All heavy atoms as TSV, in Angstrom:
chain	resi	resn	atom	element	x	y	z
A	1	MET	N	N	93.222	99.723	114.336
A	1	MET	CA	C	92.959	99.313	112.970
A	1	MET	C	C	92.363	97.910	112.981
A	1	MET	O	O	92.816	97.043	113.703
A	1	MET	CB	C	94.262	99.334	112.147
A	1	MET	CG	C	94.053	98.923	110.710
A	1	MET	SD	S	95.565	98.749	109.728
A	1	MET	CE	C	96.111	100.418	109.641
A	2	ARG	N	N	91.346	97.710	112.148
A	2	ARG	CA	C	90.756	96.381	112.013
A	2	ARG	C	C	91.728	95.460	111.301
A	2	ARG	O	O	92.617	95.910	110.588
A	2	ARG	CB	C	89.444	96.480	111.259
A	2	ARG	CG	C	88.383	97.227	112.070
A	2	ARG	CD	C	87.171	97.450	111.252
A	2	ARG	NE	N	87.514	98.499	110.284
A	2	ARG	CZ	C	86.648	99.115	109.521
A	2	ARG	NH1	N	85.392	98.792	109.580
A	2	ARG	NH2	N	87.025	100.054	108.682
A	3	GLU	N	N	91.531	94.165	111.492
A	3	GLU	CA	C	92.446	93.191	110.908
A	3	GLU	C	C	92.379	93.200	109.389
A	3	GLU	O	O	91.307	93.097	108.796
A	3	GLU	CB	C	92.117	91.791	111.419
A	3	GLU	CG	C	93.058	90.747	110.882
A	3	GLU	CD	C	92.719	89.355	111.358
A	3	GLU	OE1	O	91.770	89.194	112.141
A	3	GLU	OE2	O	93.416	88.437	110.936
A	4	ILE	N	N	93.518	93.316	108.771
A	4	ILE	CA	C	93.620	93.294	107.312
A	4	ILE	C	C	93.646	91.841	106.869
A	4	ILE	O	O	94.451	91.055	107.354
A	4	ILE	CB	C	94.903	94.006	106.846
A	4	ILE	CG1	C	94.892	95.462	107.284
A	4	ILE	CG2	C	95.062	93.891	105.341
A	4	ILE	CD1	C	96.219	96.160	107.106
A	5	ILE	N	N	92.740	91.481	105.956
A	5	ILE	CA	C	92.731	90.098	105.468
A	5	ILE	C	C	93.362	89.960	104.092
A	5	ILE	O	O	93.720	88.860	103.685
A	5	ILE	CB	C	91.313	89.501	105.449
A	5	ILE	CG1	C	90.426	90.256	104.474
A	5	ILE	CG2	C	90.714	89.455	106.834
A	5	ILE	CD1	C	89.231	89.448	104.007
A	6	ARG	N	N	93.458	91.087	103.364
A	6	ARG	CA	C	94.011	91.032	102.016
A	6	ARG	C	C	94.579	92.396	101.641
A	6	ARG	O	O	93.991	93.421	101.958
A	6	ARG	CB	C	92.917	90.622	101.029
A	6	ARG	CG	C	93.372	90.359	99.639
A	6	ARG	CD	C	92.279	89.753	98.744
A	6	ARG	NE	N	91.012	90.478	98.780
A	6	ARG	CZ	C	89.912	90.071	99.420
A	6	ARG	NH1	N	89.919	88.943	100.094
A	6	ARG	NH2	N	88.812	90.789	99.398
A	7	ILE	N	N	95.722	92.365	100.962
A	7	ILE	CA	C	96.359	93.600	100.501
A	7	ILE	C	C	96.636	93.484	99.014
A	7	ILE	O	O	97.189	92.487	98.551
A	7	ILE	CB	C	97.682	93.862	101.255
A	7	ILE	CG1	C	97.412	94.093	102.735
A	7	ILE	CG2	C	98.429	95.043	100.641
A	7	ILE	CD1	C	98.664	94.260	103.569
A	8	GLY	N	N	96.255	94.519	98.290
A	8	GLY	CA	C	96.632	94.638	96.889
A	8	GLY	C	C	97.863	95.535	96.829
A	8	GLY	O	O	97.921	96.560	97.502
A	9	MET	N	N	98.829	95.140	96.032
A	9	MET	CA	C	100.097	95.856	96.004
A	9	MET	C	C	100.438	96.212	94.568
A	9	MET	O	O	100.597	95.335	93.725
A	9	MET	CB	C	101.172	94.946	96.607
A	9	MET	CG	C	102.516	95.530	96.720
A	9	MET	SD	S	103.510	94.378	97.701
A	9	MET	CE	C	105.098	94.675	97.011
A	10	ASP	N	N	100.510	97.498	94.286
A	10	ASP	CA	C	100.904	97.979	92.968
A	10	ASP	C	C	102.360	98.404	93.069
A	10	ASP	O	O	102.709	99.231	93.913
A	10	ASP	CB	C	100.020	99.141	92.546
A	10	ASP	CG	C	100.331	99.642	91.147
A	10	ASP	OD1	O	100.935	98.886	90.370
A	10	ASP	OD2	O	99.976	100.790	90.840
A	11	THR	N	N	103.186	97.831	92.250
A	11	THR	CA	C	104.607	98.152	92.302
A	11	THR	C	C	104.966	99.076	91.143
A	11	THR	O	O	104.334	99.065	90.099
A	11	THR	CB	C	105.479	96.887	92.213
A	11	THR	OG1	O	105.204	96.227	90.984
A	11	THR	CG2	C	105.198	95.956	93.367
A	12	SER	N	N	105.951	99.884	91.352
A	12	SER	CA	C	106.506	100.717	90.287
A	12	SER	C	C	108.005	100.776	90.519
A	12	SER	O	O	108.536	100.083	91.382
A	12	SER	CB	C	105.886	102.112	90.306
A	12	SER	OG	O	106.329	102.827	91.430
A	13	LYS	N	N	108.693	101.632	89.816
A	13	LYS	CA	C	110.139	101.692	89.978
A	13	LYS	C	C	110.558	102.143	91.373
A	13	LYS	O	O	111.540	101.662	91.904
A	13	LYS	CB	C	110.749	102.624	88.947
A	13	LYS	CG	C	110.741	102.057	87.562
A	13	LYS	CD	C	111.511	102.938	86.614
A	13	LYS	CE	C	111.547	102.281	85.256
A	13	LYS	NZ	N	112.470	102.929	84.367
A	14	TYR	N	N	109.814	103.065	91.950
A	14	TYR	CA	C	110.285	103.665	93.199
A	14	TYR	C	C	109.352	103.523	94.392
A	14	TYR	O	O	109.785	103.675	95.520
A	14	TYR	CB	C	110.578	105.152	92.976
A	14	TYR	CG	C	111.581	105.360	91.882
A	14	TYR	CD1	C	111.194	105.871	90.659
A	14	TYR	CD2	C	112.915	105.004	92.055
A	14	TYR	CE1	C	112.110	106.037	89.631
A	14	TYR	CE2	C	113.828	105.174	91.027
A	14	TYR	CZ	C	113.427	105.689	89.819
A	14	TYR	OH	O	114.335	105.845	88.808
A	15	ILE	N	N	108.064	103.287	94.161
A	15	ILE	CA	C	107.135	103.199	95.295
A	15	ILE	C	C	106.207	102.003	95.155
A	15	ILE	O	O	105.999	101.468	94.074
A	15	ILE	CB	C	106.268	104.469	95.442
A	15	ILE	CG1	C	105.400	104.681	94.203
A	15	ILE	CG2	C	107.109	105.680	95.755
A	15	ILE	CD1	C	104.318	105.715	94.374
A	16	PHE	N	N	105.650	101.590	96.297
A	16	PHE	CA	C	104.566	100.612	96.355
A	16	PHE	C	C	103.319	101.374	96.780
A	16	PHE	O	O	103.381	102.226	97.663
A	16	PHE	CB	C	104.813	99.545	97.420
A	16	PHE	CG	C	105.992	98.663	97.165
A	16	PHE	CD1	C	106.814	98.301	98.206
A	16	PHE	CD2	C	106.268	98.177	95.904
A	16	PHE	CE1	C	107.893	97.471	97.998
A	16	PHE	CE2	C	107.353	97.347	95.690
A	16	PHE	CZ	C	108.163	96.991	96.739
A	17	VAL	N	N	102.199	101.051	96.171
A	17	VAL	CA	C	100.921	101.586	96.611
A	17	VAL	C	C	100.134	100.397	97.138
A	17	VAL	O	O	99.938	99.407	96.432
A	17	VAL	CB	C	100.164	102.289	95.460
A	17	VAL	CG1	C	98.817	102.791	95.949
A	17	VAL	CG2	C	100.987	103.423	94.904
A	18	LEU	N	N	99.712	100.485	98.411
A	18	LEU	CA	C	99.016	99.384	99.067
A	18	LEU	C	C	97.559	99.735	99.303
A	18	LEU	O	O	97.226	100.877	99.630
A	18	LEU	CB	C	99.674	99.073	100.408
A	18	LEU	CG	C	101.177	98.821	100.384
A	18	LEU	CD1	C	101.681	98.578	101.796
A	18	LEU	CD2	C	101.522	97.665	99.483
A	19	HIS	N	N	96.698	98.721	99.172
A	19	HIS	CA	C	95.267	98.865	99.408
A	19	HIS	C	C	94.847	97.620	100.181
A	19	HIS	O	O	94.911	96.511	99.652
A	19	HIS	CB	C	94.535	98.945	98.073
A	19	HIS	CG	C	93.059	99.052	98.192
A	19	HIS	ND1	N	92.416	100.263	98.290
A	19	HIS	CD2	C	92.098	98.111	98.232
A	19	HIS	CE1	C	91.120	100.055	98.374
A	19	HIS	NE2	N	90.900	98.752	98.348
A	20	GLY	N	N	94.450	97.785	101.453
A	20	GLY	CA	C	94.088	96.644	102.284
A	20	GLY	C	C	92.631	96.681	102.697
A	20	GLY	O	O	92.070	97.757	102.921
A	21	VAL	N	N	92.017	95.492	102.790
A	21	VAL	CA	C	90.620	95.389	103.210
A	21	VAL	C	C	90.499	94.442	104.393
A	21	VAL	O	O	91.339	93.566	104.616
A	21	VAL	CB	C	89.700	94.921	102.057
A	21	VAL	CG1	C	89.681	95.924	100.928
A	21	VAL	CG2	C	90.099	93.549	101.551
A	22	ASP	N	N	89.392	94.626	105.156
A	22	ASP	CA	C	89.109	93.734	106.279
A	22	ASP	C	C	88.114	92.665	105.829
A	22	ASP	O	O	87.771	92.575	104.644
A	22	ASP	CB	C	88.602	94.526	107.489
A	22	ASP	CG	C	87.280	95.226	107.258
A	22	ASP	OD1	O	86.620	94.997	106.213
A	22	ASP	OD2	O	86.888	96.006	108.128
A	23	ALA	N	N	87.623	91.858	106.771
A	23	ALA	CA	C	86.715	90.758	106.453
A	23	ALA	C	C	85.402	91.242	105.844
A	23	ALA	O	O	84.749	90.507	105.108
A	23	ALA	CB	C	86.446	89.930	107.701
A	24	ALA	N	N	84.990	92.467	106.135
A	24	ALA	CA	C	83.765	93.036	105.575
A	24	ALA	C	C	84.033	93.725	104.231
A	24	ALA	O	O	83.150	94.389	103.699
A	24	ALA	CB	C	83.151	94.022	106.562
A	25	GLU	N	N	85.227	93.554	103.683
A	25	GLU	CA	C	85.646	94.174	102.426
A	25	GLU	C	C	85.667	95.700	102.503
A	25	GLU	O	O	85.563	96.383	101.484
A	25	GLU	CB	C	84.764	93.721	101.260
A	25	GLU	CG	C	84.833	92.233	100.973
A	25	GLU	CD	C	86.195	91.780	100.450
A	25	GLU	OE1	O	86.864	92.547	99.742
A	25	GLU	OE2	O	86.583	90.644	100.760
A	26	GLU	N	N	85.819	96.232	103.704
A	26	GLU	CA	C	85.948	97.677	103.866
A	26	GLU	C	C	87.426	98.051	103.838
A	26	GLU	O	O	88.268	97.354	104.392
A	26	GLU	CB	C	85.316	98.120	105.180
A	26	GLU	CG	C	83.816	97.945	105.199
A	26	GLU	CD	C	83.184	98.491	106.459
A	26	GLU	OE1	O	83.798	99.365	107.108
A	26	GLU	OE2	O	82.090	98.020	106.786
A	27	VAL	N	N	87.714	99.160	103.213
A	27	VAL	CA	C	89.103	99.617	103.093
A	27	VAL	C	C	89.613	100.035	104.469
A	27	VAL	O	O	89.007	100.848	105.152
A	27	VAL	CB	C	89.217	100.792	102.112
A	27	VAL	CG1	C	90.645	101.310	102.056
A	27	VAL	CG2	C	88.743	100.370	100.729
A	28	VAL	N	N	90.726	99.435	104.882
A	28	VAL	CA	C	91.338	99.785	106.165
A	28	VAL	C	C	92.790	100.226	105.996
A	28	VAL	O	O	93.442	100.601	106.965
A	28	VAL	CB	C	91.241	98.628	107.184
A	28	VAL	CG1	C	89.806	98.375	107.565
A	28	VAL	CG2	C	91.884	97.358	106.652
A	29	LEU	N	N	93.288	100.180	104.768
A	29	LEU	CA	C	94.670	100.571	104.523
A	29	LEU	C	C	94.803	101.166	103.129
A	29	LEU	O	O	94.389	100.552	102.147
A	29	LEU	CB	C	95.598	99.353	104.624
A	29	LEU	CG	C	97.054	99.565	104.220
A	29	LEU	CD1	C	97.781	100.406	105.254
A	29	LEU	CD2	C	97.750	98.237	104.022
A	30	ARG	N	N	95.356	102.353	103.074
A	30	ARG	CA	C	95.789	102.980	101.828
A	30	ARG	C	C	97.117	103.630	102.147
A	30	ARG	O	O	97.198	104.488	103.018
A	30	ARG	CB	C	94.799	104.040	101.363
A	30	ARG	CG	C	93.553	103.476	100.779
A	30	ARG	CD	C	92.715	104.552	100.141
A	30	ARG	NE	N	91.515	103.961	99.604
A	30	ARG	CZ	C	90.325	104.511	99.659
A	30	ARG	NH1	N	90.162	105.688	100.214
A	30	ARG	NH2	N	89.288	103.903	99.143
A	31	LYS	N	N	98.159	103.186	101.478
A	31	LYS	CA	C	99.484	103.654	101.868
A	31	LYS	C	C	100.431	103.627	100.670
A	31	LYS	O	O	100.349	102.744	99.835
A	31	LYS	CB	C	100.003	102.736	102.971
A	31	LYS	CG	C	101.215	103.217	103.688
A	31	LYS	CD	C	101.411	102.341	104.926
A	31	LYS	CE	C	102.375	102.935	105.864
A	31	LYS	NZ	N	101.904	104.028	106.654
A	32	LYS	N	N	101.325	104.603	100.619
A	32	LYS	CA	C	102.423	104.613	99.646
A	32	LYS	C	C	103.717	104.420	100.414
A	32	LYS	O	O	103.933	105.069	101.430
A	32	LYS	CB	C	102.465	105.938	98.893
A	32	LYS	CG	C	101.347	106.131	97.925
A	32	LYS	CD	C	101.519	107.436	97.163
A	32	LYS	CE	C	100.370	107.627	96.201
A	32	LYS	NZ	N	100.516	108.879	95.436
A	33	LEU	N	N	104.548	103.518	99.924
A	33	LEU	CA	C	105.829	103.230	100.565
A	33	LEU	C	C	106.938	103.235	99.534
A	33	LEU	O	O	106.732	102.817	98.391
A	33	LEU	CB	C	105.817	101.841	101.212
A	33	LEU	CG	C	104.810	101.546	102.292
A	33	LEU	CD1	C	104.858	100.060	102.643
A	33	LEU	CD2	C	105.092	102.375	103.513
A	34	SER	N	N	108.117	103.645	99.962
A	34	SER	CA	C	109.276	103.457	99.093
A	34	SER	C	C	109.621	101.975	99.115
A	34	SER	O	O	109.203	101.233	100.001
A	34	SER	CB	C	110.464	104.274	99.600
A	34	SER	OG	O	110.951	103.736	100.817
A	35	ARG	N	N	110.376	101.532	98.158
A	35	ARG	CA	C	110.773	100.115	98.132
A	35	ARG	C	C	111.534	99.744	99.403
A	35	ARG	O	O	111.378	98.653	99.928
A	35	ARG	CB	C	111.618	99.821	96.901
A	35	ARG	CG	C	110.783	99.821	95.648
A	35	ARG	CD	C	111.623	99.488	94.428
A	35	ARG	NE	N	110.745	99.253	93.314
A	35	ARG	CZ	C	110.378	98.051	92.884
A	35	ARG	NH1	N	110.824	96.977	93.476
A	35	ARG	NH2	N	109.569	97.925	91.857
A	36	LYS	N	N	112.339	100.659	99.900
A	36	LYS	CA	C	113.112	100.394	101.116
A	36	LYS	C	C	112.191	100.165	102.319
A	36	LYS	O	O	112.475	99.328	103.167
A	36	LYS	CB	C	114.047	101.570	101.388
A	36	LYS	CG	C	114.922	101.385	102.586
A	36	LYS	CD	C	115.846	102.563	102.772
A	36	LYS	CE	C	116.682	102.356	104.015
A	36	LYS	NZ	N	117.585	103.469	104.247
A	37	GLN	N	N	111.082	100.892	102.384
A	37	GLN	CA	C	110.153	100.764	103.500
A	37	GLN	C	C	109.278	99.512	103.397
A	37	GLN	O	O	108.671	99.110	104.381
A	37	GLN	CB	C	109.224	101.983	103.552
A	37	GLN	CG	C	109.919	103.282	103.826
A	37	GLN	CD	C	108.980	104.457	103.604
A	37	GLN	OE1	O	108.312	104.546	102.580
A	37	GLN	NE2	N	108.947	105.358	104.576
A	38	GLY	N	N	109.211	98.915	102.213
A	38	GLY	CA	C	108.305	97.792	101.975
A	38	GLY	C	C	108.471	96.633	102.934
A	38	GLY	O	O	107.521	96.228	103.605
A	39	LEU	N	N	109.662	96.065	103.005
A	39	LEU	CA	C	109.878	94.907	103.883
A	39	LEU	C	C	109.708	95.273	105.346
A	39	LEU	O	O	109.185	94.479	106.129
A	39	LEU	CB	C	111.247	94.279	103.637
A	39	LEU	CG	C	111.369	93.460	102.362
A	39	LEU	CD1	C	112.786	92.922	102.212
A	39	LEU	CD2	C	110.366	92.332	102.333
A	40	GLU	N	N	110.125	96.457	105.731
A	40	GLU	CA	C	109.950	96.898	107.118
A	40	GLU	C	C	108.469	96.941	107.479
A	40	GLU	O	O	108.071	96.501	108.559
A	40	GLU	CB	C	110.558	98.285	107.323
A	40	GLU	CG	C	112.051	98.335	107.134
A	40	GLU	CD	C	112.588	99.762	107.096
A	40	GLU	OE1	O	111.824	100.713	107.353
A	40	GLU	OE2	O	113.783	99.917	106.800
A	41	PHE	N	N	107.639	97.453	106.584
A	41	PHE	CA	C	106.205	97.535	106.826
A	41	PHE	C	C	105.587	96.146	106.935
A	41	PHE	O	O	104.861	95.847	107.885
A	41	PHE	CB	C	105.528	98.326	105.694
A	41	PHE	CG	C	104.042	98.364	105.806
A	41	PHE	CD1	C	103.428	99.241	106.682
A	41	PHE	CD2	C	103.259	97.504	105.049
A	41	PHE	CE1	C	102.037	99.261	106.798
A	41	PHE	CE2	C	101.881	97.528	105.146
A	41	PHE	CZ	C	101.272	98.408	106.030
A	42	PHE	N	N	105.881	95.267	105.971
A	42	PHE	CA	C	105.274	93.938	105.964
A	42	PHE	C	C	105.777	93.052	107.104
A	42	PHE	O	O	105.068	92.156	107.553
A	42	PHE	CB	C	105.480	93.258	104.613
A	42	PHE	CG	C	104.566	93.784	103.548
A	42	PHE	CD1	C	105.052	94.596	102.543
A	42	PHE	CD2	C	103.213	93.488	103.568
A	42	PHE	CE1	C	104.213	95.098	101.566
A	42	PHE	CE2	C	102.359	93.982	102.585
A	42	PHE	CZ	C	102.861	94.788	101.587
A	43	ALA	N	N	106.966	93.302	107.603
A	43	ALA	CA	C	107.492	92.525	108.727
A	43	ALA	C	C	106.687	92.779	109.998
A	43	ALA	O	O	106.616	91.919	110.876
A	43	ALA	CB	C	108.959	92.858	108.955
A	44	LYS	N	N	106.060	93.940	110.088
A	44	LYS	CA	C	105.279	94.294	111.278
A	44	LYS	C	C	103.833	93.804	111.209
A	44	LYS	O	O	103.141	93.843	112.218
A	44	LYS	CB	C	105.286	95.803	111.467
A	44	LYS	CG	C	106.663	96.363	111.735
A	44	LYS	CD	C	106.638	97.869	111.792
A	44	LYS	CE	C	108.038	98.431	111.936
A	44	LYS	NZ	N	108.042	99.901	111.856
A	45	LEU	N	N	103.386	93.357	110.045
A	45	LEU	CA	C	102.006	92.912	109.883
A	45	LEU	C	C	101.862	91.422	110.156
A	45	LEU	O	O	102.766	90.645	109.839
A	45	LEU	CB	C	101.539	93.142	108.442
A	45	LEU	CG	C	101.194	94.531	107.997
A	45	LEU	CD1	C	100.728	94.492	106.541
A	45	LEU	CD2	C	100.124	95.142	108.856
A	46	PRO	N	N	100.715	91.002	110.705
A	46	PRO	CA	C	100.455	89.564	110.791
A	46	PRO	C	C	100.337	88.997	109.372
A	46	PRO	O	O	99.989	89.738	108.441
A	46	PRO	CB	C	99.107	89.473	111.519
A	46	PRO	CG	C	98.691	90.839	111.863
A	46	PRO	CD	C	99.648	91.809	111.258
A	47	PRO	N	N	100.609	87.725	109.198
A	47	PRO	CA	C	100.530	87.136	107.855
A	47	PRO	C	C	99.160	87.369	107.218
A	47	PRO	O	O	98.125	87.232	107.865
A	47	PRO	CB	C	100.759	85.643	108.113
A	47	PRO	CG	C	101.592	85.617	109.358
A	47	PRO	CD	C	101.070	86.759	110.182
A	48	THR	N	N	99.179	87.730	105.958
A	48	THR	CA	C	97.954	87.994	105.208
A	48	THR	C	C	98.165	87.627	103.745
A	48	THR	O	O	99.274	87.297	103.332
A	48	THR	CB	C	97.526	89.477	105.347
A	48	THR	OG1	O	96.224	89.643	104.805
A	48	THR	CG2	C	98.495	90.409	104.680
A	49	VAL	N	N	97.110	87.694	102.967
A	49	VAL	CA	C	97.183	87.427	101.530
A	49	VAL	C	C	97.537	88.732	100.829
A	49	VAL	O	O	96.936	89.771	101.093
A	49	VAL	CB	C	95.827	86.898	101.009
A	49	VAL	CG1	C	95.853	86.758	99.491
A	49	VAL	CG2	C	95.478	85.582	101.666
A	50	ILE	N	N	98.524	88.649	99.934
A	50	ILE	CA	C	98.960	89.829	99.186
A	50	ILE	C	C	98.867	89.512	97.700
A	50	ILE	O	O	99.437	88.531	97.235
A	50	ILE	CB	C	100.403	90.224	99.544
A	50	ILE	CG1	C	100.510	90.501	101.038
A	50	ILE	CG2	C	100.856	91.419	98.721
A	50	ILE	CD1	C	101.924	90.668	101.536
A	51	GLY	N	N	98.147	90.355	96.990
A	51	GLY	CA	C	98.066	90.221	95.541
A	51	GLY	C	C	98.872	91.339	94.903
A	51	GLY	O	O	98.793	92.476	95.344
A	52	MET	N	N	99.655	90.993	93.897
A	52	MET	CA	C	100.441	92.032	93.235
A	52	MET	C	C	100.435	91.811	91.736
A	52	MET	O	O	100.187	90.696	91.272
A	52	MET	CB	C	101.859	92.081	93.787
A	52	MET	CG	C	102.743	90.922	93.423
A	52	MET	SD	S	104.381	91.043	94.141
A	52	MET	CE	C	104.070	90.362	95.745
A	53	GLU	N	N	100.717	92.876	91.025
A	53	GLU	CA	C	100.766	92.778	89.574
A	53	GLU	C	C	101.944	91.907	89.143
A	53	GLU	O	O	102.939	91.788	89.859
A	53	GLU	CB	C	100.896	94.165	88.966
A	53	GLU	CG	C	102.201	94.840	89.316
A	53	GLU	CD	C	102.337	96.218	88.728
A	53	GLU	OE1	O	101.961	96.396	87.553
A	53	GLU	OE2	O	102.808	97.100	89.435
A	54	ALA	N	N	101.795	91.290	88.012
A	54	ALA	CA	C	102.891	90.498	87.463
A	54	ALA	C	C	103.862	91.453	86.775
A	54	ALA	O	O	103.481	92.220	85.908
A	54	ALA	CB	C	102.359	89.482	86.469
A	55	CYS	N	N	105.092	91.418	87.236
A	55	CYS	CA	C	106.122	92.267	86.630
A	55	CYS	C	C	107.462	91.588	86.846
A	55	CYS	O	O	107.533	90.537	87.474
A	55	CYS	CB	C	106.102	93.666	87.244
A	55	CYS	SG	S	106.552	93.709	88.981
A	56	GLY	N	N	108.500	92.200	86.390
A	56	GLY	CA	C	109.824	91.606	86.505
A	56	GLY	C	C	110.262	91.332	87.930
A	56	GLY	O	O	110.959	90.365	88.203
A	57	ALA	N	N	109.843	92.166	88.864
A	57	ALA	CA	C	110.277	92.015	90.253
A	57	ALA	C	C	109.279	91.262	91.130
A	57	ALA	O	O	109.568	90.986	92.293
A	57	ALA	CB	C	110.519	93.396	90.856
A	58	SER	N	N	108.131	90.888	90.580
A	58	SER	CA	C	107.100	90.274	91.426
A	58	SER	C	C	107.547	88.946	92.036
A	58	SER	O	O	107.183	88.635	93.170
A	58	SER	CB	C	105.797	90.102	90.659
A	58	SER	OG	O	105.960	89.232	89.561
A	59	GLN	N	N	108.326	88.156	91.327
A	59	GLN	CA	C	108.800	86.882	91.888
A	59	GLN	C	C	109.732	87.131	93.078
A	59	GLN	O	O	109.659	86.434	94.088
A	59	GLN	CB	C	109.502	86.046	90.813
A	59	GLN	CG	C	108.590	85.587	89.710
A	59	GLN	CD	C	107.476	84.700	90.231
A	59	GLN	OE1	O	107.705	83.799	91.026
A	59	GLN	NE2	N	106.266	84.957	89.779
A	60	TYR	N	N	110.591	88.112	92.952
A	60	TYR	CA	C	111.478	88.471	94.061
A	60	TYR	C	C	110.663	88.874	95.287
A	60	TYR	O	O	110.884	88.384	96.392
A	60	TYR	CB	C	112.416	89.616	93.664
A	60	TYR	CG	C	113.107	90.235	94.854
A	60	TYR	CD1	C	114.197	89.611	95.450
A	60	TYR	CD2	C	112.639	91.425	95.414
A	60	TYR	CE1	C	114.814	90.164	96.556
A	60	TYR	CE2	C	113.251	91.985	96.518
A	60	TYR	CZ	C	114.338	91.350	97.091
A	60	TYR	OH	O	114.939	91.892	98.208
A	61	TRP	N	N	109.695	89.789	95.090
A	61	TRP	CA	C	108.899	90.264	96.223
A	61	TRP	C	C	108.030	89.154	96.799
A	61	TRP	O	O	107.840	89.085	98.015
A	61	TRP	CB	C	108.081	91.486	95.819
A	61	TRP	CG	C	108.965	92.678	95.698
A	61	TRP	CD1	C	109.371	93.286	94.557
A	61	TRP	CD2	C	109.628	93.351	96.766
A	61	TRP	NE1	N	110.234	94.316	94.848
A	61	TRP	CE2	C	110.408	94.375	96.204
A	61	TRP	CE3	C	109.645	93.195	98.152
A	61	TRP	CZ2	C	111.186	95.236	96.963
A	61	TRP	CZ3	C	110.415	94.056	98.905
A	61	TRP	CH2	C	111.174	95.059	98.320
A	62	ALA	N	N	107.535	88.262	95.967
A	62	ALA	CA	C	106.753	87.130	96.473
A	62	ALA	C	C	107.613	86.256	97.389
A	62	ALA	O	O	107.157	85.824	98.458
A	62	ALA	CB	C	106.197	86.310	95.316
A	63	ARG	N	N	108.844	86.007	97.010
A	63	ARG	CA	C	109.739	85.207	97.864
A	63	ARG	C	C	110.026	85.923	99.176
A	63	ARG	O	O	109.996	85.314	100.255
A	63	ARG	CB	C	111.054	84.911	97.128
A	63	ARG	CG	C	110.930	83.855	96.057
A	63	ARG	CD	C	112.299	83.421	95.533
A	63	ARG	NE	N	113.083	84.529	94.982
A	63	ARG	CZ	C	113.010	84.967	93.729
A	63	ARG	NH1	N	112.199	84.395	92.880
A	63	ARG	NH2	N	113.769	85.970	93.323
A	64	GLU	N	N	110.318	87.216	99.105
A	64	GLU	CA	C	110.637	87.977	100.323
A	64	GLU	C	C	109.421	88.050	101.264
A	64	GLU	O	O	109.569	87.902	102.473
A	64	GLU	CB	C	111.118	89.385	99.965
A	64	GLU	CG	C	112.441	89.407	99.234
A	64	GLU	CD	C	113.560	88.766	100.040
A	64	GLU	OE1	O	113.721	89.104	101.226
A	64	GLU	OE2	O	114.286	87.926	99.478
A	65	LEU	N	N	108.239	88.280	100.723
A	65	LEU	CA	C	107.036	88.368	101.553
A	65	LEU	C	C	106.654	87.004	102.119
A	65	LEU	O	O	106.171	86.903	103.244
A	65	LEU	CB	C	105.880	88.974	100.750
A	65	LEU	CG	C	106.111	90.438	100.346
A	65	LEU	CD1	C	105.031	90.892	99.362
A	65	LEU	CD2	C	106.184	91.353	101.546
A	66	SER	N	N	106.905	85.935	101.359
A	66	SER	CA	C	106.650	84.571	101.856
A	66	SER	C	C	107.525	84.247	103.056
A	66	SER	O	O	107.091	83.584	103.997
A	66	SER	CB	C	106.893	83.550	100.764
A	66	SER	OG	O	105.932	83.670	99.751
A	67	LYS	N	N	108.753	84.728	103.060
A	67	LYS	CA	C	109.654	84.513	104.192
A	67	LYS	C	C	109.081	85.129	105.464
A	67	LYS	O	O	109.391	84.666	106.562
A	67	LYS	CB	C	111.028	85.112	103.919
A	67	LYS	CG	C	111.828	84.400	102.864
A	67	LYS	CD	C	113.142	85.143	102.609
A	67	LYS	CE	C	113.882	84.587	101.428
A	67	LYS	NZ	N	115.107	85.368	101.133
A	68	LEU	N	N	108.252	86.175	105.309
A	68	LEU	CA	C	107.639	86.846	106.463
A	68	LEU	C	C	106.309	86.202	106.855
A	68	LEU	O	O	105.647	86.659	107.767
A	68	LEU	CB	C	107.423	88.325	106.145
A	68	LEU	CG	C	108.685	89.137	105.852
A	68	LEU	CD1	C	108.321	90.532	105.384
A	68	LEU	CD2	C	109.575	89.187	107.092
A	69	GLY	N	N	105.894	85.145	106.133
A	69	GLY	CA	C	104.668	84.422	106.454
A	69	GLY	C	C	103.453	84.834	105.641
A	69	GLY	O	O	102.372	84.271	105.808
A	70	HIS	N	N	103.619	85.773	104.729
A	70	HIS	CA	C	102.492	86.210	103.895
A	70	HIS	C	C	102.301	85.235	102.725
A	70	HIS	O	O	103.202	84.519	102.350
A	70	HIS	CB	C	102.755	87.626	103.361
A	70	HIS	CG	C	102.944	88.639	104.436
A	70	HIS	ND1	N	101.912	89.082	105.237
A	70	HIS	CD2	C	104.056	89.290	104.881
A	70	HIS	CE1	C	102.374	89.968	106.096
A	70	HIS	NE2	N	103.684	90.108	105.904
A	71	LYS	N	N	101.079	85.250	102.177
A	71	LYS	CA	C	100.768	84.390	101.025
A	71	LYS	C	C	100.490	85.251	99.824
A	71	LYS	O	O	99.947	86.313	99.919
A	71	LYS	CB	C	99.529	83.548	101.308
A	71	LYS	CG	C	99.741	82.570	102.434
A	71	LYS	CD	C	98.499	81.764	102.624
A	71	LYS	CE	C	98.703	80.824	103.801
A	71	LYS	NZ	N	97.584	80.048	104.127
């Protein structure tokens, strides 16, 4: 897999939908994860920029992802 430089993250009650692009803005990641799988998945990735929708849980997830080195 090519290096992911940015991930868009759509959150809902039960799943995350991820969309990642490389430096050429080509899609290299499309994935659905349960909330439980979320931190496990991001812990395995090198630090990258993550954009997510503003919602009630976004501050929590921003703190958790920041602990893993993501921005």
